[in-house]
C-alpha positions as CSV (number, residue, x, y, z in Angstrom):
1,M,-62.6,-64.8,111.3
2,Y,-62.7,-67.9,113.7
3,E,-65.8,-70.3,113.9
4,V,-66.0,-71.4,117.0
5,E,-68.1,-74.9,117.1
6,V,-69.1,-77.5,119.3
7,K,-71.0,-80.3,118.4
8,V,-72.7,-83.6,120.9
9,R,-74.8,-86.1,119.6
10,A,-78.3,-85.3,121.5
11,D,-81.8,-86.1,121.3
12,H,-83.7,-83.4,119.7
13,D,-86.7,-83.5,121.8
14,A,-84.9,-83.4,125.1
15,V,-83.0,-80.4,123.9
16,R,-86.1,-78.2,122.4
17,E,-87.9,-78.5,126.1
18,R,-84.6,-77.1,127.5
19,L,-84.4,-74.3,124.5
20,D,-88.2,-73.5,125.6
21,A,-87.2,-73.0,129.2
22,T,-84.1,-71.0,128.4
23,E,-86.4,-68.8,125.9
24,A,-84.1,-69.1,122.8
25,E,-85.3,-67.8,119.8
26,Q,-85.8,-69.7,117.2
27,V,-84.3,-68.3,113.9
28,N,-85.4,-70.6,111.2
29,R,-85.5,-74.0,109.6
30,V,-83.5,-74.9,106.6
31,A,-82.3,-78.0,104.3
32,Q,-78.8,-78.3,103.4
33,T,-76.8,-80.1,100.8
34,D,-73.1,-79.8,101.1
35,T,-70.8,-80.7,98.6
36,Y,-67.4,-81.0,99.7
37,Y,-64.1,-81.0,97.2
38,D,-60.9,-82.6,97.0
39,A,-58.1,-80.6,95.7
40,P,-55.9,-81.5,93.0
41,H,-52.6,-80.0,94.7
42,R,-52.8,-81.5,98.6
43,D,-55.0,-84.2,100.6
44,F,-57.5,-82.0,102.5
45,A,-58.0,-85.2,104.7
46,E,-54.4,-85.1,105.3
47,T,-54.0,-80.8,105.8
48,D,-57.4,-81.1,107.9
49,E,-59.2,-78.4,105.4
50,A,-62.2,-78.4,103.3
51,L,-63.8,-76.8,100.4
52,R,-67.5,-76.8,100.4
53,L,-70.4,-75.7,98.3
54,R,-73.7,-75.7,100.4
55,R,-76.7,-75.3,98.9
56,E,-79.7,-74.2,101.6
57,S,-83.1,-73.9,101.3
58,R,-85.1,-72.1,104.2
59,Y,-88.5,-72.5,104.8
60,E,-91.0,-70.4,107.1
61,G,-94.3,-72.0,108.1
62,G,-93.9,-74.9,106.1
63,D,-93.3,-73.3,103.0
64,L,-89.9,-72.6,101.1
65,A,-89.0,-69.0,101.8
66,D,-85.6,-68.7,99.6
67,E,-82.4,-70.6,98.6
68,E,-79.2,-69.8,98.6
69,T,-75.6,-71.0,97.7
70,V,-72.2,-70.2,99.4
71,V,-68.7,-71.6,99.0
72,T,-66.4,-72.1,102.2
73,Y,-63.0,-72.8,102.6
74,K,-62.4,-74.2,106.3
75,G,-58.9,-73.9,107.7
76,P,-57.4,-77.0,109.9
77,L,-58.6,-77.0,113.6
78,V,-56.8,-74.3,115.7
79,D,-57.2,-75.8,119.0
80,E,-57.6,-79.5,120.8
81,S,-60.7,-78.2,122.4
82,S,-63.7,-77.6,120.2
83,K,-63.8,-77.4,116.0
84,T,-62.7,-73.8,116.1
85,R,-61.4,-73.1,112.7
86,R,-60.6,-70.3,110.3
87,E,-63.2,-70.0,107.5
88,Y,-63.9,-67.9,104.6
89,E,-67.3,-67.8,102.9
90,T,-68.9,-65.9,100.4
91,G,-72.4,-66.4,98.5
92,V,-72.7,-67.8,95.1
93,E,-75.0,-66.6,92.3
94,D,-75.2,-70.1,90.6
95,G,-74.5,-73.2,92.5
96,E,-74.5,-75.1,89.4
97,T,-71.9,-73.0,87.6
98,M,-69.8,-73.0,91.1
99,D,-69.5,-77.0,91.1
100,A,-68.7,-76.8,87.2
101,I,-65.8,-74.1,87.8
102,C,-64.5,-75.8,90.5
103,E,-64.1,-79.4,88.7
104,A,-62.7,-77.8,85.7
105,V,-59.8,-76.7,87.9
106,G,-59.5,-80.1,89.2
107,F,-61.6,-79.9,92.0
108,D,-63.1,-83.3,92.4
109,S,-66.5,-83.9,94.5
110,A,-65.4,-86.0,97.3
111,A,-69.1,-86.4,99.1
112,T,-72.2,-84.6,99.8
113,V,-73.8,-84.4,103.4
114,E,-77.3,-83.7,103.7
115,K,-79.1,-82.4,106.6
116,D,-81.9,-80.6,108.2
117,R,-81.2,-78.1,110.7
118,E,-83.4,-75.8,113.0
119,R,-81.4,-72.6,114.2
120,F,-82.2,-71.2,117.2
121,A,-80.3,-67.9,118.7
122,L,-79.1,-68.3,122.6
123,D,-77.1,-65.9,124.7
124,G,-75.2,-64.7,121.4
125,Y,-74.7,-68.0,120.2
126,T,-76.5,-70.1,117.3
127,V,-77.8,-73.5,118.8
128,S,-78.4,-76.0,115.8
129,L,-80.5,-79.0,115.8
130,D,-79.3,-81.0,113.1
131,S,-80.7,-84.2,111.5
132,V,-78.0,-85.4,109.3
133,A,-78.7,-88.1,107.0
134,G,-77.1,-91.6,107.7
135,L,-75.8,-90.5,111.4
136,G,-78.7,-89.1,113.2
137,E,-79.4,-86.2,115.8
138,F,-76.7,-83.6,116.9
139,V,-76.5,-80.2,118.4
140,E,-74.0,-77.6,117.6
141,V,-73.3,-74.0,119.7
142,E,-71.4,-72.1,117.2
143,V,-70.2,-68.2,117.0
144,E,-67.9,-66.2,114.9
145,V,-65.5,-64.0,116.2
146,E,-62.4,-62.1,115.2
147,S,-60.5,-63.1,118.4
148,G,-61.2,-64.2,121.9
149,V,-61.3,-67.9,121.0
150,D,-60.8,-69.5,124.4
151,D,-63.5,-67.1,125.9
152,A,-65.9,-67.8,123.0
153,R,-65.3,-71.7,123.2
154,E,-65.9,-71.4,127.2
155,G,-69.4,-69.6,126.2
156,A,-70.1,-72.4,123.8
157,F,-69.7,-74.7,126.4
158,A,-71.8,-73.0,129.0
159,V,-74.5,-72.8,126.5
160,L,-74.1,-76.6,126.0
161,R,-74.6,-77.0,129.9
162,D,-77.6,-75.1,129.9
163,L,-79.2,-77.4,127.5
164,G,-78.6,-80.4,130.0
165,L,-75.6,-81.5,127.6
166,D,-72.1,-82.4,128.3
167,P,-69.1,-80.8,126.9
168,D,-67.0,-83.7,127.6
169,D,-69.1,-85.9,124.8
170,Q,-67.6,-83.1,122.0
171,I,-67.3,-84.5,118.7
172,R,-64.8,-82.8,116.7
173,T,-65.2,-85.2,113.7
174,S,-66.6,-83.2,110.9
175,Y,-70.2,-84.8,109.4
176,L,-68.3,-85.4,106.5
177,G,-65.6,-87.3,108.6
178,M,-68.0,-89.3,110.0
179,L,-69.8,-90.2,106.6
180,L,-66.2,-91.4,105.3
181,G,-65.7,-93.5,108.3
182,A,-63.6,-91.4,110.2
183,P,-63.6,-92.0,114.2
184,E,-65.2,-89.2,116.3
185,E,-62.9,-87.4,118.3
């Protein structure tokens, strides 16, 4: 599975107006805490990989609806035009136990990224308005595909343009990378 993603810095109020005008459907609002791990056998920063444990709390009408934890492996970027990468993800029953397992086998916690995310569905894509602690406001447009990465990327660019955003302003650096001081590419 490939996650095709494009991300830009953007003012959420302006984007919400455009989402209303396009009749995008609000999917949910979540708070995410992402813990990233360093591998004992290779440098993920050098290989452009990531191992992440995500704890997500979903809200409906201001009330906590449910919580879930997933573990995700993200492979290196596969093109120079987006943040597309191979991704494997699965649910975890107990996030604290999964964290303990990772650390027991030598995967040390490297950093934590906290964000509030509002998700919308638009033209087969997920549009996320992200408020990231320490970084500010971003918009991500993403879709998962088995193949057809180029078409999916062009579709994501079209969604950005429909929202009044410029795909040329895309940031390929992850939130983790930005928090750790990597330059935005």
